[in-house]
Phi, psi and omega in degrees: 000136181254135180251148173285168179301318180294315179298319179297316178300319179294321177297316179297316179297318180297315179297322180296315180291326176295317177297318178302312180299320179296314181293321178295319178298322177298318178296318179298314179296320178300314181297315180297316181293319184276326189235354178077187184296338181300333180291350181254007176270168178262021182292131175246010180290130178297152177253132179265124172276106186293335179289314183262343184077007182269142176266143179230147166281141184290159172300151186207132172258118185262010181102344178234321193219147176264108179274127179286166173304139185231135178307140180304149180063025177239137178271122176273127182226136177221154172299147178303138178291115185291347179279357179262123181303129178097344177274141180251142183301329183275007176261160176251138180241119181247176186305330180270011181061035177263134181254142175212155180284142174278132178260124179275000000 
């Protein structure tokens, strides 16, 4: 079967969005498995580790990525998830969903 250029573009876009959905679901499942339902709340209250006395921001799933618990007053930064349409690998995605260019 031969496809037109438009049909081919639509197939590529559809495959891209299916992959995006699959990868986001993997992140969601990872977050649920590792951190439980609490990672899906909007709580920003620090968690106190009673053993070490250190405060942590809770794990959080933001709809794209599973952020692990992070020490309080620390900025969590990860490369943009390349499976999300429109995100570029050379950008940085942080906990506040702020994007910035990576400087080489």
